[in-house]
PDB file with one MODEL, atoms N, CA, C and O in Angstrom:
MODEL        1
ATOM      1  N   MET A   1       0.739  -0.996  -0.267  1.00  0.00           N
ATOM      2  CA  MET A   1      -0.111  -0.128   0.128  1.00  0.00           C
ATOM      3  C   MET A   1       0.838   1.215   0.128  1.00  0.00           C
ATOM      4  O   MET A   1       1.858   1.200   0.818  1.00  0.00           O
ATOM      5  N   VAL A   2       0.534   2.255  -0.568  1.00  0.00           N
ATOM      6  CA  VAL A   2       0.875   3.297  -0.893  1.00  0.00           C
ATOM      7  C   VAL A   2       0.074   4.610  -0.073  1.00  0.00           C
ATOM      8  O   VAL A   2      -1.149   4.592   0.066  1.00  0.00           O
ATOM      9  N   THR A   3       0.796   5.565   0.364  1.00  0.00           N
ATOM     10  CA  THR A   3       0.221   6.744   0.995  1.00  0.00           C
ATOM     11  C   THR A   3      -0.164   8.019   0.032  1.00  0.00           C
ATOM     12  O   THR A   3       0.582   8.253  -0.919  1.00  0.00           O
ATOM     13  N   LEU A   4      -1.043   8.653   0.206  1.00  0.00           N
ATOM     14  CA  LEU A   4      -1.328   9.620  -0.809  1.00  0.00           C
ATOM     15  C   LEU A   4      -0.240  10.776  -0.618  1.00  0.00           C
ATOM     16  O   LEU A   4      -0.217  11.651  -1.483  1.00  0.00           O
ATOM     17  N   ASP A   5       0.633  10.847   0.411  1.00  0.00           N
ATOM     18  CA  ASP A   5       1.695  11.580   0.529  1.00  0.00           C
ATOM     19  C   ASP A   5       2.769  11.020  -0.283  1.00  0.00           C
ATOM     20  O   ASP A   5       3.581  11.856  -0.680  1.00  0.00           O
ATOM     21  N   GLU A   6       2.960   9.879  -0.607  1.00  0.00           N
ATOM     22  CA  GLU A   6       3.987   9.312  -1.333  1.00  0.00           C
ATOM     23  C   GLU A   6       3.668   9.462  -2.985  1.00  0.00           C
ATOM     24  O   GLU A   6       4.467   9.634  -3.906  1.00  0.00           O
ATOM     25  N   ILE A   7       2.441   9.352  -3.009  1.00  0.00           N
ATOM     26  CA  ILE A   7       2.012   9.494  -4.625  1.00  0.00           C
ATOM     27  C   ILE A   7       2.187  11.016  -4.744  1.00  0.00           C
ATOM     28  O   ILE A   7       2.633  11.402  -5.824  1.00  0.00           O
ATOM     29  N   ARG A   8       1.931  11.869  -3.887  1.00  0.00           N
ATOM     30  CA  ARG A   8       1.933  13.351  -4.315  1.00  0.00           C
ATOM     31  C   ARG A   8       3.605  13.481  -4.274  1.00  0.00           C
ATOM     32  O   ARG A   8       4.107  14.248  -5.096  1.00  0.00           O
ATOM     33  N   GLU A   9       4.332  12.891  -3.513  1.00  0.00           N
ATOM     34  CA  GLU A   9       5.864  13.390  -3.845  1.00  0.00           C
ATOM     35  C   GLU A   9       6.105  12.840  -5.208  1.00  0.00           C
ATOM     36  O   GLU A   9       6.968  13.463  -5.827  1.00  0.00           O
ATOM     37  N   ASN A  10       5.529  11.762  -5.882  1.00  0.00           N
ATOM     38  CA  ASN A  10       5.897  11.282  -7.067  1.00  0.00           C
ATOM     39  C   ASN A  10       5.317  12.091  -8.251  1.00  0.00           C
ATOM     40  O   ASN A  10       5.241  11.567  -9.362  1.00  0.00           O
ATOM     41  N   ASP A  11       4.925  13.303  -8.041  1.00  0.00           N
ATOM     42  CA  ASP A  11       3.836  14.121  -8.890  1.00  0.00           C
ATOM     43  C   ASP A  11       2.567  13.142  -9.432  1.00  0.00           C
ATOM     44  O   ASP A  11       2.262  13.187 -10.624  1.00  0.00           O
ATOM     45  N   PHE A  12       1.985  12.430  -8.680  1.00  0.00           N
ATOM     46  CA  PHE A  12       0.795  11.664  -8.820  1.00  0.00           C
ATOM     47  C   PHE A  12       1.095  10.562  -9.991  1.00  0.00           C
ATOM     48  O   PHE A  12       0.191  10.049 -10.651  1.00  0.00           O
ATOM     49  N   ASN A  13       2.239  10.318 -10.131  1.00  0.00           N
ATOM     50  CA  ASN A  13       2.471   9.237 -10.990  1.00  0.00           C
ATOM     51  C   ASN A  13       2.215   8.019 -10.457  1.00  0.00           C
ATOM     52  O   ASN A  13       2.818   7.724  -9.426  1.00  0.00           O
ATOM     53  N   LEU A  14       1.092   6.881 -11.154  1.00  0.00           N
ATOM     54  CA  LEU A  14       0.778   5.965 -10.790  1.00  0.00           C
ATOM     55  C   LEU A  14       1.525   4.843 -11.435  1.00  0.00           C
ATOM     56  O   LEU A  14       1.092   3.692 -11.482  1.00  0.00           O
ATOM     57  N   ASN A  15       2.671   5.236 -11.932  1.00  0.00           N
ATOM     58  CA  ASN A  15       3.354   3.866 -12.547  1.00  0.00           C
ATOM     59  C   ASN A  15       3.543   2.718 -11.625  1.00  0.00           C
ATOM     60  O   ASN A  15       4.229   2.934 -10.626  1.00  0.00           O
ATOM     61  N   ILE A  16       3.046   1.532 -11.799  1.00  0.00           N
ATOM     62  CA  ILE A  16       3.302   0.656 -10.817  1.00  0.00           C
ATOM     63  C   ILE A  16       4.770   0.174 -10.498  1.00  0.00           C
ATOM     64  O   ILE A  16       4.917  -0.217  -9.340  1.00  0.00           O
ATOM     65  N   PRO A  17       5.599   0.141 -11.104  1.00  0.00           N
ATOM     66  CA  PRO A  17       6.883  -0.386 -10.847  1.00  0.00           C
ATOM     67  C   PRO A  17       7.641   0.974  -9.911  1.00  0.00           C
ATOM     68  O   PRO A  17       8.638   0.737  -9.230  1.00  0.00           O
ATOM     69  N   ARG A  18       7.148   2.135  -9.965  1.00  0.00           N
ATOM     70  CA  ARG A  18       7.678   3.190  -9.115  1.00  0.00           C
ATOM     71  C   ARG A  18       7.362   2.580  -7.606  1.00  0.00           C
ATOM     72  O   ARG A  18       8.174   2.681  -6.687  1.00  0.00           O
ATOM     73  N   TYR A  19       6.255   2.025  -7.494  1.00  0.00           N
ATOM     74  CA  TYR A  19       5.644   1.495  -5.986  1.00  0.00           C
ATOM     75  C   TYR A  19       5.714   0.223  -5.629  1.00  0.00           C
ATOM     76  O   TYR A  19       5.625  -0.094  -4.442  1.00  0.00           O
ATOM     77  N   VAL A  20       5.874  -0.637  -6.559  1.00  0.00           N
ATOM     78  CA  VAL A  20       6.225  -2.243  -6.313  1.00  0.00           C
ATOM     79  C   VAL A  20       7.449  -2.443  -6.887  1.00  0.00           C
ATOM     80  O   VAL A  20       7.904  -2.094  -7.976  1.00  0.00           O
ATOM     81  N   GLU A  21       8.031  -3.232  -5.725  1.00  0.00           N
ATOM     82  CA  GLU A  21       9.742  -3.891  -6.280  1.00  0.00           C
ATOM     83  C   GLU A  21       9.268  -5.271  -7.023  1.00  0.00           C
ATOM     84  O   GLU A  21       8.317  -6.009  -6.766  1.00  0.00           O
ATOM     85  N   PRO A  22      10.378  -5.360  -8.140  1.00  0.00           N
ATOM     86  CA  PRO A  22       9.919  -6.615  -8.848  1.00  0.00           C
ATOM     87  C   PRO A  22      10.569  -7.992  -8.031  1.00  0.00           C
ATOM     88  O   PRO A  22      11.725  -7.846  -7.634  1.00  0.00           O
ATOM     89  N   VAL A  23      10.002  -9.121  -7.794  1.00  0.00           N
ATOM     90  CA  VAL A  23      10.241 -10.332  -7.507  1.00  0.00           C
ATOM     91  C   VAL A  23      11.615 -10.629  -8.242  1.00  0.00           C
ATOM     92  O   VAL A  23      11.753 -10.845  -9.446  1.00  0.00           O
ATOM     93  N   ILE A  24      12.440 -10.601  -7.428  1.00  0.00           N
ATOM     94  CA  ILE A  24      13.746 -11.374  -7.766  1.00  0.00           C
ATOM     95  C   ILE A  24      14.165 -12.704  -7.099  1.00  0.00           C
ATOM     96  O   ILE A  24      14.635 -12.986  -5.997  1.00  0.00           O
ATOM     97  N   GLU A  25      13.788 -13.464  -8.271  1.00  0.00           N
ATOM     98  CA  GLU A  25      14.268 -15.004  -7.912  1.00  0.00           C
ATOM     99  C   GLU A  25      15.500 -15.292  -7.888  1.00  0.00           C
ATOM    100  O   GLU A  25      16.219 -15.171  -8.880  1.00  0.00           O
ATOM    101  N   GLU A  26      15.913 -15.717  -6.736  1.00  0.00           N
ATOM    102  CA  GLU A  26      17.407 -15.982  -6.603  1.00  0.00           C
ATOM    103  C   GLU A  26      17.558 -17.825  -7.005  1.00  0.00           C
ATOM    104  O   GLU A  26      16.650 -18.643  -6.860  1.00  0.00           O
ATOM    105  N   GLU A  27      18.457 -18.011  -7.340  1.00  0.00           N
ATOM    106  CA  GLU A  27      19.308 -19.529  -7.376  1.00  0.00           C
ATOM    107  C   GLU A  27      19.103 -19.989  -6.176  1.00  0.00           C
ATOM    108  O   GLU A  27      19.539 -19.376  -5.201  1.00  0.00           O
ATOM    109  N   SER A  28      18.403 -21.147  -6.052  1.00  0.00           N
ATOM    110  CA  SER A  28      18.648 -21.895  -4.922  1.00  0.00           C
ATOM    111  C   SER A  28      19.388 -23.336  -5.112  1.00  0.00           C
ATOM    112  O   SER A  28      19.238 -23.978  -6.152  1.00  0.00           O
ATOM    113  N   MET A  29      20.099 -23.744  -4.163  1.00  0.00           N
ATOM    114  CA  MET A  29      20.726 -24.853  -3.960  1.00  0.00           C
ATOM    115  C   MET A  29      20.727 -25.583  -2.944  1.00  0.00           C
ATOM    116  O   MET A  29      20.606 -25.115  -1.812  1.00  0.00           O
ATOM    117  N   THR A  30      20.863 -26.847  -3.193  1.00  0.00           N
ATOM    118  CA  THR A  30      20.622 -27.843  -2.122  1.00  0.00           C
ATOM    119  C   THR A  30      21.834 -27.909  -1.156  1.00  0.00           C
ATOM    120  O   THR A  30      22.922 -27.507  -1.569  1.00  0.00           O
ATOM    121  N   ILE A  31      21.712 -28.398   0.120  1.00  0.00           N
ATOM    122  CA  ILE A  31      22.812 -28.425   1.246  1.00  0.00           C
ATOM    123  C   ILE A  31      24.120 -28.931   0.497  1.00  0.00           C
ATOM    124  O   ILE A  31      25.243 -28.427   0.543  1.00  0.00           O
ATOM    125  N   ASP A  32      23.644 -30.186  -0.289  1.00  0.00           N
ATOM    126  CA  ASP A  32      24.755 -30.909  -0.683  1.00  0.00           C
ATOM    127  C   ASP A  32      25.538 -30.283  -1.861  1.00  0.00           C
ATOM    128  O   ASP A  32      26.728 -30.556  -2.019  1.00  0.00           O
ATOM    129  N   GLN A  33      24.916 -29.498  -2.635  1.00  0.00           N
ATOM    130  CA  GLN A  33      25.441 -28.416  -3.589  1.00  0.00           C
ATOM    131  C   GLN A  33      26.373 -27.581  -2.987  1.00  0.00           C
ATOM    132  O   GLN A  33      27.543 -27.436  -3.339  1.00  0.00           O
ATOM    133  N   ALA A  34      25.671 -26.912  -1.850  1.00  0.00           N
ATOM    134  CA  ALA A  34      26.298 -25.804  -1.225  1.00  0.00           C
ATOM    135  C   ALA A  34      27.632 -26.558  -0.357  1.00  0.00           C
ATOM    136  O   ALA A  34      28.677 -25.909  -0.297  1.00  0.00           O
ATOM    137  N   ILE A  35      27.589 -27.602   0.150  1.00  0.00           N
ATOM    138  CA  ILE A  35      28.877 -28.045   0.696  1.00  0.00           C
ATOM    139  C   ILE A  35      29.684 -28.516  -0.341  1.00  0.00           C
ATOM    140  O   ILE A  35      30.814 -28.731   0.099  1.00  0.00           O
ATOM    141  N   ALA A  36      29.585 -28.772  -1.551  1.00  0.00           N
ATOM    142  CA  ALA A  36      30.400 -29.224  -2.495  1.00  0.00           C
ATOM    143  C   ALA A  36      31.005 -27.873  -3.251  1.00  0.00           C
ATOM    144  O   ALA A  36      32.068 -27.902  -3.870  1.00  0.00           O
ATOM    145  N   ASN A  37      30.280 -26.829  -3.131  1.00  0.00           N
ATOM    146  CA  ASN A  37      31.224 -25.777  -3.490  1.00  0.00           C
ATOM    147  C   ASN A  37      31.998 -25.123  -2.629  1.00  0.00           C
ATOM    148  O   ASN A  37      32.876 -24.342  -2.994  1.00  0.00           O
ATOM    149  N   LEU A  38      31.668 -25.455  -1.126  1.00  0.00           N
ATOM    150  CA  LEU A  38      32.479 -24.941  -0.112  1.00  0.00           C
ATOM    151  C   LEU A  38      33.778 -25.892  -0.457  1.00  0.00           C
ATOM    152  O   LEU A  38      34.885 -25.363  -0.554  1.00  0.00           O
ATOM    153  N   LYS A  39      33.622 -27.218  -0.629  1.00  0.00           N
ATOM    154  CA  LYS A  39      34.688 -27.834  -0.604  1.00  0.00           C
ATOM    155  C   LYS A  39      35.618 -27.668  -1.879  1.00  0.00           C
ATOM    156  O   LYS A  39      36.832 -27.860  -1.813  1.00  0.00           O
ATOM    157  N   GLU A  40      34.963 -27.297  -3.046  1.00  0.00           N
ATOM    158  CA  GLU A  40      35.994 -26.697  -4.133  1.00  0.00           C
ATOM    159  C   GLU A  40      36.755 -25.386  -3.745  1.00  0.00           C
ATOM    160  O   GLU A  40      37.943 -25.169  -3.981  1.00  0.00           O
ATOM    161  N   SER A  41      35.962 -24.627  -3.172  1.00  0.00           N
ATOM    162  CA  SER A  41      36.418 -23.449  -2.702  1.00  0.00           C
ATOM    163  C   SER A  41      37.912 -23.643  -1.973  1.00  0.00           C
ATOM    164  O   SER A  41      38.986 -23.151  -2.319  1.00  0.00           O
ATOM    165  N   LEU A  42      37.635 -24.461  -0.932  1.00  0.00           N
ATOM    166  CA  LEU A  42      38.529 -24.560   0.102  1.00  0.00           C
ATOM    167  C   LEU A  42      39.881 -25.280  -0.557  1.00  0.00           C
ATOM    168  O   LEU A  42      40.995 -24.903  -0.195  1.00  0.00           O
ATOM    169  N   GLN A  43      39.709 -26.385  -1.588  1.00  0.00           N
ATOM    170  CA  GLN A  43      40.675 -26.709  -2.360  1.00  0.00           C
ATOM    171  C   GLN A  43      41.435 -25.645  -3.071  1.00  0.00           C
ATOM    172  O   GLN A  43      42.664 -25.578  -3.108  1.00  0.00           O
ATOM    173  N   ALA A  44      40.565 -24.782  -3.656  1.00  0.00           N
ATOM    174  CA  ALA A  44      41.232 -23.801  -4.551  1.00  0.00           C
ATOM    175  C   ALA A  44      41.888 -22.809  -3.642  1.00  0.00           C
ATOM    176  O   ALA A  44      42.810 -22.189  -4.171  1.00  0.00           O
ATOM    177  N   ALA A  45      41.682 -22.583  -2.672  1.00  0.00           N
ATOM    178  CA  ALA A  45      42.486 -21.779  -1.810  1.00  0.00           C
ATOM    179  C   ALA A  45      43.645 -22.206  -1.045  1.00  0.00           C
ATOM    180  O   ALA A  45      44.621 -21.580  -0.632  1.00  0.00           O
ATOM    181  N   TYR A  46      43.259 -23.565  -0.949  1.00  0.00           N
ATOM    182  CA  TYR A  46      44.743 -24.285  -0.245  1.00  0.00           C
ATOM    183  C   TYR A  46      45.915 -24.303  -1.482  1.00  0.00           C
ATOM    184  O   TYR A  46      47.104 -23.995  -1.398  1.00  0.00           O
ATOM    185  N   ALA A  47      45.268 -24.699  -2.467  1.00  0.00           N
ATOM    186  CA  ALA A  47      46.113 -24.625  -3.883  1.00  0.00           C
ATOM    187  C   ALA A  47      47.035 -23.466  -3.775  1.00  0.00           C
ATOM    188  O   ALA A  47      48.258 -23.512  -3.641  1.00  0.00           O
ATOM    189  N   ALA A  48      46.236 -22.372  -3.854  1.00  0.00           N
ATOM    190  CA  ALA A  48      46.607 -20.985  -4.213  1.00  0.00           C
ATOM    191  C   ALA A  48      47.794 -20.712  -2.850  1.00  0.00           C
ATOM    192  O   ALA A  48      48.841 -20.118  -3.107  1.00  0.00           O
ATOM    193  N   GLU A  49      47.549 -21.132  -1.633  1.00  0.00           N
ATOM    194  CA  GLU A  49      48.215 -20.952  -0.538  1.00  0.00           C
ATOM    195  C   GLU A  49      49.364 -21.820  -0.841  1.00  0.00           C
ATOM    196  O   GLU A  49      50.431 -21.258  -0.592  1.00  0.00           O
ATOM    197  N   ASP A  50      49.479 -23.018  -1.302  1.00  0.00           N
ATOM    198  CA  ASP A  50      50.605 -23.522  -1.306  1.00  0.00           C
ATOM    199  C   ASP A  50      51.503 -22.949  -2.630  1.00  0.00           C
ATOM    200  O   ASP A  50      52.732 -23.013  -2.603  1.00  0.00           O
ATOM    201  N   ARG A  51      50.950 -22.520  -3.508  1.00  0.00           N
ATOM    202  CA  ARG A  51      51.675 -21.764  -4.596  1.00  0.00           C
ATOM    203  C   ARG A  51      52.558 -20.379  -4.429  1.00  0.00           C
ATOM    204  O   ARG A  51      53.535 -19.972  -5.059  1.00  0.00           O
ATOM    205  N   LEU A  52      51.612 -19.670  -3.020  1.00  0.00           N
ATOM    206  CA  LEU A  52      52.362 -18.568  -2.577  1.00  0.00           C
ATOM    207  C   LEU A  52      53.535 -18.741  -1.973  1.00  0.00           C
ATOM    208  O   LEU A  52      54.504 -17.984  -2.033  1.00  0.00           O
ATOM    209  N   LYS A  53      53.409 -20.094  -1.186  1.00  0.00           N
ATOM    210  CA  LYS A  53      54.411 -20.453  -0.284  1.00  0.00           C
ATOM    211  C   LYS A  53      55.806 -20.770  -1.148  1.00  0.00           C
ATOM    212  O   LYS A  53      56.939 -20.408  -0.830  1.00  0.00           O
ATOM    213  N   ALA A  54      55.455 -21.470  -2.216  1.00  0.00           N
ATOM    214  CA  ALA A  54      56.361 -21.982  -2.936  1.00  0.00           C
ATOM    215  C   ALA A  54      57.046 -20.657  -3.709  1.00  0.00           C
ATOM    216  O   ALA A  54      58.251 -20.639  -3.960  1.00  0.00           O
ATOM    217  N   LEU A  55      56.407 -19.868  -3.959  1.00  0.00           N
ATOM    218  CA  LEU A  55      57.128 -18.567  -4.589  1.00  0.00           C
ATOM    219  C   LEU A  55      57.971 -17.757  -3.519  1.00  0.00           C
ATOM    220  O   LEU A  55      59.086 -17.306  -3.781  1.00  0.00           O
ATOM    221  N   LEU A  56      57.321 -17.604  -2.244  1.00  0.00           N
ATOM    222  CA  LEU A  56      57.911 -16.967  -1.230  1.00  0.00           C
ATOM    223  C   LEU A  56      59.543 -17.752  -0.919  1.00  0.00           C
ATOM    224  O   LEU A  56      60.689 -17.306  -0.860  1.00  0.00           O
ATOM    225  N   GLU A  57      59.031 -18.906  -0.794  1.00  0.00           N
ATOM    226  CA  GLU A  57      60.420 -19.741  -0.649  1.00  0.00           C
ATOM    227  C   GLU A  57      61.434 -19.895  -1.602  1.00  0.00           C
ATOM    228  O   GLU A  57      62.628 -20.062  -1.357  1.00  0.00           O
ATOM    229  N   LYS A  58      60.778 -19.814  -2.956  1.00  0.00           N
ATOM    230  CA  LYS A  58      61.994 -19.605  -3.898  1.00  0.00           C
ATOM    231  C   LYS A  58      62.583 -18.129  -3.905  1.00  0.00           C
ATOM    232  O   LYS A  58      63.639 -17.993  -4.523  1.00  0.00           O
ATOM    233  N   GLU A  59      62.158 -17.253  -3.432  1.00  0.00           N
ATOM    234  CA  GLU A  59      62.656 -15.692  -3.355  1.00  0.00           C
ATOM    235  C   GLU A  59      63.521 -15.789  -2.326  1.00  0.00           C
ATOM    236  O   GLU A  59      64.442 -14.981  -2.211  1.00  0.00           O
ATOM    237  N   GLY A  60      63.302 -16.916  -1.350  1.00  0.00           N
ATOM    238  CA  GLY A  60      64.023 -16.679   0.209  1.00  0.00           C
ATOM    239  C   GLY A  60      63.210 -15.804   1.124  1.00  0.00           C
ATOM    240  O   GLY A  60      63.620 -15.482   2.239  1.00  0.00           O
ATOM    241  N   LEU A  61      62.027 -15.419   0.621  1.00  0.00           N
ATOM    242  CA  LEU A  61      61.354 -14.964   1.982  1.00  0.00           C
ATOM    243  C   LEU A  61      60.512 -15.616   2.865  1.00  0.00           C
ATOM    244  O   LEU A  61      59.719 -15.039   3.609  1.00  0.00           O
ATOM    245  N   MET A  62      60.694 -16.965   2.784  1.00  0.00           N
ATOM    246  CA  MET A  62      59.990 -17.627   3.777  1.00  0.00           C
ATOM    247  C   MET A  62      61.040 -19.102   4.006  1.00  0.00           C
ATOM    248  O   MET A  62      61.436 -19.904   3.160  1.00  0.00           O
ATOM    249  N   ALA A  63      61.265 -19.056   5.424  1.00  0.00           N
ATOM    250  CA  ALA A  63      62.086 -20.110   5.796  1.00  0.00           C
ATOM    251  C   ALA A  63      61.439 -21.524   5.743  1.00  0.00           C
ATOM    252  O   ALA A  63      62.097 -22.516   6.057  1.00  0.00           O
TER     253      ALA A  63
ENDMDL
END
């Protein structure tokens, strides 16, 4: 519902999208999919950390 004051503030424009937000459908995933995504992300993060450590050791910046 919209108040008359709000309609007045909008110069009496009754265009529906001005007052009603569109329904945004979000992709949903199962818990199993979320866990699988988390595991993949963790593996990628660990691999990146290993690469960084190797580079730092190569440059003598890490013992």
